[in-house]
C-alpha positions, -999 to 999 in steps of 0.1 A, spaced: 135 2 -15 115 -3 17 92 24 32 70 26 63 38 45 60 16 53 90 -22 59 86 -48 74 109 -82 57 109 -101 69 78 -70 80 59 -70 74 22 -40 63 0 -55 77 -32 -58 55 -62 -25 57 -83 -1 37 -105 36 37 -111 61 15 -131 75 -1 -99 65 -35 -86 53 -33 -50 49 -58 -21 31 -44 9 30 -60 44 2 -48 68 24 -43 100 -7 -31 121 -43 -21 117 -68 -28 90 -71 -16 55 -94 -19 24 -71 -25 -5 -82 -18 -41 -60 -32 -70 -73 -30 -106 -108 -28 -94 -107 -57 -69 -112 -49 -32 -101 -68 -1 -100 -61 35 -66 -69 50 -54 -69 86 -21 -71 104 1 -100 91 -15 -99 56 3 -87 25 -4 -78 -11 14 -76 -45 9 -47 -70 21 -53 -105 38 -25 -125 13 1 -137 -17 -15 -118 -41 12 -104 -41 7 -66 -50 25 -32 -59 19 3 -83 31 29 -74 27 66 -103 10 84 -84 16 115 -51 33 124 -22 12 112 12 9 94 20 -4 60 55 -15 50 59 -11 12 88 -26 -8 95 -13 -44 116 -24 -72 132 -7 -87 137 20 -61 114 51 -62 133 82 -71 104 103 -62 106 92 -26 143 102 -23 148 137 -10 
């Protein structure tokens, strides 16, 4: 499952975890990414991996878009 998420500058993707594996591509903007206590600042063109059940979240350092890919698909995202 692929999802595009847009963030305003300063927006927070709160820390959370889920049983899905996730790969995220930073399509635009800049983000501080936290995964299991480690933080890294990423910019457009960067990507990151989140293992199943890893605590993670982001803060938008500037407005931007993240492209998330989940496996298996997230039923909670389907209306």
